[in-house]
C-alpha positions as CSV (number, residue, x, y, z in Angstrom):
1,Y,53.3,11.4,-3.9
2,H,55.3,14.3,-3.2
3,L,58.3,12.6,-3.9
4,V,57.3,11.1,-7.3
5,V,55.5,14.0,-8.6
6,G,57.2,16.9,-7.2
7,A,60.8,15.9,-6.0
8,L,61.8,13.5,-8.8
9,P,60.6,15.8,-11.8
10,S,62.6,18.7,-10.0
11,I,65.7,16.9,-10.3
12,A,65.5,16.1,-14.1
13,P,67.3,19.6,-15.0
14,F,70.3,18.5,-12.9
15,L,70.9,15.2,-14.3
16,D,74.1,15.8,-16.3
17,R,75.6,17.1,-13.0
18,L,74.6,14.6,-10.9
19,R,75.8,11.8,-13.4
20,S,79.0,13.4,-13.4
21,G,79.5,13.5,-9.6
22,S,79.8,17.4,-9.9
23,M,76.5,17.8,-7.9
24,K,74.9,15.8,-5.1
25,V,71.4,15.3,-4.0
26,F,70.0,15.5,-0.2
27,L,67.4,13.2,0.4
28,H,66.4,11.3,3.7
29,A,63.2,9.3,4.2
30,G,62.2,9.2,0.5
31,K,65.8,7.7,-0.6
32,K,64.2,4.3,-1.2
33,V,61.6,5.9,-3.6
34,V,63.8,8.0,-5.5
35,S,67.2,5.9,-5.8
36,P,65.7,2.9,-8.2
37,V,64.5,5.7,-10.7
38,L,67.7,7.8,-10.5
39,S,69.6,4.7,-10.6
40,M,68.0,3.9,-14.2
41,L,68.4,7.6,-15.1
42,G,72.4,6.8,-14.7
43,V,72.8,8.5,-11.4
44,A,75.0,6.3,-9.2
45,N,74.3,6.0,-5.5
46,S,77.3,8.1,-4.3
47,A,75.3,11.1,-5.7
48,F,73.1,10.6,-2.6
49,F,74.2,12.1,0.9
50,T,71.9,11.5,3.6
51,P,71.9,11.5,7.6
52,S,71.4,8.0,9.5
53,D,67.8,7.1,10.4
54,P,65.7,8.9,12.6
55,P,66.0,9.7,15.7
56,L,69.2,11.5,15.0
57,S,71.5,11.3,17.9
58,Q,72.9,14.9,17.1
59,P,72.1,17.6,14.4
60,F,73.4,16.7,11.0
61,H,75.5,19.1,8.9
62,F,77.1,19.7,5.6
63,C,78.7,22.7,3.9
64,T,78.4,23.4,0.2
65,P,79.3,26.1,-2.0
66,K,75.8,26.2,-3.9
67,M,72.5,25.0,-2.9
68,Y,69.4,24.7,-5.0
69,F,65.9,24.6,-3.3
70,D,63.0,24.3,-5.6
71,L,60.1,26.5,-4.4
72,S,58.4,27.0,-7.8
73,T,55.1,25.6,-6.5
74,R,54.7,27.6,-3.7
75,P,52.8,30.6,-4.8
76,L,49.9,28.4,-5.8
77,Y,50.3,25.7,-2.8
78,P,48.5,23.5,-1.9
79,R,46.8,23.6,-5.2
80,V,49.8,22.9,-7.3
81,E,52.2,20.5,-6.1
82,Y,54.3,20.3,-9.4
83,V,55.3,21.8,-12.1
84,P,54.1,20.5,-15.6
85,E,57.3,21.6,-17.4
86,Y,59.6,19.3,-14.9
87,L,57.1,16.4,-15.6
88,R,57.9,16.5,-19.2
89,G,61.5,16.7,-19.1
90,F,61.6,13.9,-16.4
91,R,59.6,11.9,-18.6
92,H,62.1,12.7,-21.5
93,A,65.0,11.8,-19.8
94,L,63.6,8.6,-18.6
95,Q,62.5,7.3,-22.1
96,A,65.7,8.7,-23.4
97,S,68.1,6.6,-20.7
98,M,66.5,3.4,-21.1
99,T,67.1,0.2,-23.2
100,G,64.5,-1.9,-21.6
101,P,60.7,-1.0,-21.1
102,H,59.8,2.4,-22.4
103,P,56.8,3.4,-20.1
104,C,56.7,6.9,-21.6
105,G,56.7,5.3,-25.2
106,S,54.0,3.7,-27.4
107,R,51.1,2.5,-25.5
108,T,49.5,-1.0,-26.1
109,D,46.3,-2.5,-24.8
110,G,46.7,-3.9,-21.2
111,I,44.9,-2.6,-18.3
112,V,46.9,-2.0,-15.1
113,I,45.5,-1.9,-11.5
114,L,47.7,0.6,-9.2
115,S,47.0,-1.5,-6.0
116,R,47.2,-0.1,-2.5
117,G,48.0,-3.5,-1.3
118,N,47.2,-3.8,2.3
119,G,47.1,0.1,3.1
120,S,44.8,2.7,4.2
121,R,41.6,2.5,1.4
122,S,42.7,-0.5,-0.2
123,I,40.1,-2.1,-2.4
124,T,38.9,-5.6,-0.6
125,N,37.6,-7.1,-4.0
126,E,40.5,-6.1,-6.2
127,A,40.8,-9.6,-7.7
128,E,37.2,-9.6,-8.3
129,L,37.5,-6.4,-10.3
130,A,40.6,-7.8,-12.2
131,T,38.3,-10.7,-13.2
132,E,35.4,-8.5,-14.4
133,L,37.9,-5.9,-16.2
134,A,39.4,-8.9,-18.0
135,T,35.8,-9.8,-19.6
136,L,36.8,-6.6,-21.9
137,G,39.5,-8.8,-23.7
138,R,42.5,-6.7,-22.4
139,P,45.4,-8.4,-20.4
140,V,44.9,-7.1,-16.8
141,T,47.8,-6.7,-14.1
142,I,47.6,-6.1,-10.6
143,L,50.5,-3.7,-9.7
144,D,51.8,-3.2,-6.3
145,P,54.0,-0.2,-6.8
146,E,56.7,-0.9,-4.2
147,P,60.0,0.8,-4.7
148,S,62.2,-2.3,-4.5
149,R,59.8,-3.4,-7.5
150,F,60.4,-0.4,-9.7
151,A,61.7,-2.3,-12.7
152,Q,58.6,-4.5,-12.6
153,L,56.5,-1.3,-12.4
154,L,57.9,-0.1,-15.5
155,E,57.4,-3.2,-17.3
156,A,53.9,-3.4,-16.5
157,L,53.2,0.1,-17.2
158,S,54.9,0.1,-20.6
159,H,52.1,-2.0,-21.9
160,A,49.1,-0.2,-20.2
161,E,46.4,1.5,-22.6
162,L,44.7,2.2,-19.0
163,V,45.6,2.6,-15.4
164,I,42.9,2.4,-12.5
165,G,43.2,2.5,-8.9
166,G,41.7,3.7,-5.8
167,H,42.4,7.3,-5.0
168,G,46.2,7.7,-3.2
169,A,50.0,8.0,-3.8
170,N,49.8,4.5,-5.5
171,M,48.1,6.8,-8.5
172,A,51.3,9.0,-8.6
173,N,53.0,6.1,-10.8
174,M,50.7,7.3,-13.8
175,I,53.9,9.6,-14.5
176,Y,55.7,6.2,-15.8
177,A,52.7,5.5,-18.2
178,P,53.0,5.8,-21.9
179,E,51.8,9.0,-23.9
180,G,48.0,8.9,-24.4
181,T,47.4,6.5,-21.5
182,K,43.7,6.8,-19.9
183,V,43.2,7.1,-16.1
184,V,40.3,5.8,-14.3
185,E,40.3,7.0,-10.4
186,I,38.2,5.5,-8.0
187,V,37.1,8.3,-5.5
188,P,35.8,7.0,-2.1
189,Q,32.7,9.1,-1.1
190,V,32.5,9.6,2.5
191,I,31.0,12.1,5.2
192,F,34.3,13.8,5.9
193,P,36.3,16.1,3.7
194,L,38.4,14.3,1.1
195,E,41.1,16.2,-1.0
196,D,40.6,14.5,-4.1
197,Y,42.0,16.9,-7.1
198,H,45.3,15.5,-7.2
199,F,45.3,12.8,-9.8
200,R,42.8,14.8,-11.9
201,D,45.2,17.6,-12.2
202,L,48.1,15.3,-12.8
203,A,46.4,13.4,-15.5
204,G,45.5,16.7,-17.2
205,A,49.1,18.0,-16.8
206,L,50.4,14.7,-18.5
207,N,47.6,15.2,-21.3
208,F,46.1,11.8,-19.9
209,T,42.1,11.1,-20.6
210,Y,40.8,11.1,-16.9
211,A,37.6,9.8,-15.4
212,P,36.9,9.6,-11.9
213,V,34.4,6.8,-10.3
214,G,32.7,7.9,-7.0
215,Q,32.6,4.7,-4.6
216,T,30.2,4.9,-1.5
217,V,32.1,4.0,1.5
218,Q,30.0,2.3,4.3
219,A,29.8,3.4,8.0
220,D,31.8,-0.1,8.8
221,E,34.4,0.5,6.3
222,Y,36.0,3.8,7.9
223,N,37.2,4.6,11.6
224,R,34.8,7.4,13.0
225,S,37.7,8.8,15.3
226,M,40.1,9.1,12.8
227,A,37.6,10.5,10.4
228,S,36.9,13.3,12.8
229,D,40.5,14.6,13.0
230,P,41.9,16.5,9.8
231,M,45.6,14.9,10.6
232,T,44.4,11.4,10.2
233,M,41.4,12.0,7.8
234,D,43.5,10.3,5.1
235,K,43.8,7.0,7.1
236,A,40.2,6.8,8.1
237,V,39.2,4.7,5.4
238,N,40.9,1.1,5.9
239,S,39.6,-0.8,3.2
240,Y,36.5,-0.7,1.3
241,A,34.7,-3.0,-1.5
242,V,34.0,-1.4,-4.8
243,D,31.0,-2.2,-7.5
244,V,32.6,-4.0,-10.1
245,K,30.2,-3.8,-12.7
246,K,29.9,0.0,-12.7
247,I,33.7,0.4,-12.9
248,T,34.2,-1.9,-15.7
249,A,31.4,-0.3,-17.7
250,V,33.2,3.2,-17.1
251,V,36.6,1.4,-18.1
252,K,35.0,0.0,-21.2
253,S,33.5,3.3,-22.4
254,M,36.9,5.0,-22.0
255,L,38.5,1.9,-24.5
256,Y,36.1,1.7,-26.9
């Protein structure tokens, strides 16, 4: 989430220098997420410099005459985790550099489900949801937004009028959706605190129409031990079933 909506857009102002080789970008754990995107923006793999995979056998050192740190969100942290101006600049740069799908260009009529695959907070009856959404007469795509399939992600989102998904980092991929996209977020209703403002704020910054749908999580669908620890709460819900009729009704109201 932070790499997609924070780190990537903050790089946009420096794209010309990264393309020319006069500047490099330091990324480590997030390189596999960021590099496919920057590659489409014309940034060569040589622009990255990273240490080896952890654990490091020794401290990693580098020397440079100038270094940029982006701390522009910190005064309002944790609520503000990105800069809208950077988001707009990033989307403009992506659209301008692409010769294939234009995910930030004209919208069409598709529905894209941003899946969480088999990760935490995954939807157990996702296929059933897709079938029900298809009754609205729109093409429905279930998209697993893996970094290795970035081109397919762009292709699917380039046809989206509406994106929908369960609360989680998968929803950050809405930043590649066309102008005017509608967003439906399925928000798990649980007995422990759940930070759920991220994608409402992000949709607003992108000027997307947004609607949340609450989905009660049953007692046997979450781990009580993990739910009691603030450090593991985000993984406490393993998977849950959704009310496909309720969600489809909300989607229908957004489309018509």
